[in-house]
C-alpha positions in Angstrom: 92.8 -113.0 37.1 90.7 -115.9 37.9 91.6 -119.6 37.0 89.4 -122.7 37.2 90.2 -125.3 39.7 90.1 -128.9 38.7 89.6 -132.2 40.4 86.3 -131.0 42.3 83.5 -133.2 42.9 80.7 -133.6 40.3 78.4 -130.4 40.3 80.9 -128.3 42.2 82.9 -125.5 40.4 85.9 -123.7 41.7 88.1 -120.6 40.9 91.2 -119.1 42.3 91.9 -115.5 42.1 95.3 -114.0 41.6 95.4 -110.4 41.6 92.7 -107.9 40.4 89.5 -109.3 39.0 88.2 -107.8 35.8 84.8 -108.2 33.9 86.7 -110.6 31.3 87.1 -113.0 34.2 83.4 -113.2 34.5 82.6 -113.5 30.7 85.6 -115.9 29.9 85.8 -118.1 32.9 83.0 -117.7 35.7 79.8 -117.2 33.6 80.6 -120.1 31.1 81.2 -122.4 34.1 78.0 -121.6 35.8 76.1 -121.8 32.4 77.5 -125.4 32.0 76.7 -126.4 35.5 73.1 -125.4 35.1 72.9 -127.1 31.7 73.9 -130.2 33.4 71.0 -130.0 35.9 73.0 -128.8 38.9 72.5 -125.8 41.2 75.3 -123.6 41.6 77.9 -125.0 44.2 81.2 -122.8 44.1 84.4 -122.9 46.0 86.3 -119.4 45.7 89.8 -119.4 46.9 91.3 -116.0 47.5 94.8 -116.1 49.1 95.2 -112.3 48.5 92.9 -109.7 47.0 93.9 -107.3 44.4 90.5 -105.4 44.0 87.5 -105.7 41.5 86.9 -103.6 38.5 83.7 -101.8 38.2 82.8 -103.9 35.3 83.6 -107.2 37.3 81.2 -105.8 40.0 78.4 -105.4 37.4 79.3 -108.8 36.1 79.0 -110.5 39.7 75.6 -108.5 40.3 74.2 -109.7 36.9 75.5 -113.4 37.5 73.7 -113.5 40.9 70.5 -112.0 39.9 70.3 -114.0 36.6 70.4 -117.2 38.6 69.1 -116.0 41.9 67.0 -119.4 42.7 69.9 -121.6 41.6 72.5 -120.6 44.2 73.0 -123.6 46.5 76.4 -122.9 48.3 79.5 -120.7 48.2 82.4 -121.6 49.9 84.9 -118.6 50.4 88.4 -119.8 51.2 90.5 -116.8 52.4 92.4 -115.5 55.2 92.0 -111.9 54.0 90.4 -110.5 57.3 88.2 -107.9 56.0 86.8 -110.4 53.8 85.9 -112.8 56.4 84.2 -110.0 58.3 82.1 -109.2 55.3 81.0 -112.7 55.3 80.0 -112.4 58.8 78.2 -109.3 58.7 76.4 -109.7 55.1 76.6 -113.3 54.4 72.9 -113.7 55.0 72.4 -111.6 52.0 73.7 -113.8 49.6 71.5 -116.3 47.8 72.0 -119.7 48.8 74.3 -120.3 51.6 77.7 -118.7 52.1 80.5 -119.9 54.6 84.0 -119.0 55.0 86.9 -121.3 55.4 90.5 -120.6 56.1 93.0 -121.2 53.5 94.3 -124.2 55.1 90.8 -125.8 55.2 90.4 -125.9 51.5 89.5 -129.5 51.3 86.8 -129.0 54.0 85.4 -126.3 51.9 85.1 -128.4 48.9 83.4 -131.2 51.0 81.2 -128.8 52.4 80.0 -127.1 49.1 79.6 -130.8 47.6 77.5 -132.1 50.5 73.5 -132.1 50.6 
């Protein structure tokens, strides 16, 4: 399940995942937030907080790929906030493949992640 984070700087959207992520999380939470951001004239700057990881359904994987490709040139920054070790390693190994900038932050540096995502 994904919930929207509040009190973020203008132009930054944020989400926190709890448990498994499903296609419905994309269609009801992520996609509408991205579309609103783009409609307001902003590039996509996201803070993703993942204290734990409960998996991703196949449908969610498809929605993620689709969202990324549909807005390929609008991704500016993605701040991944997690202490999940294998996710940290994936960012180190494959972060360069992500459109825009992708950077990892530990859970206790959530404020720094938000500031980084908002900065030009």
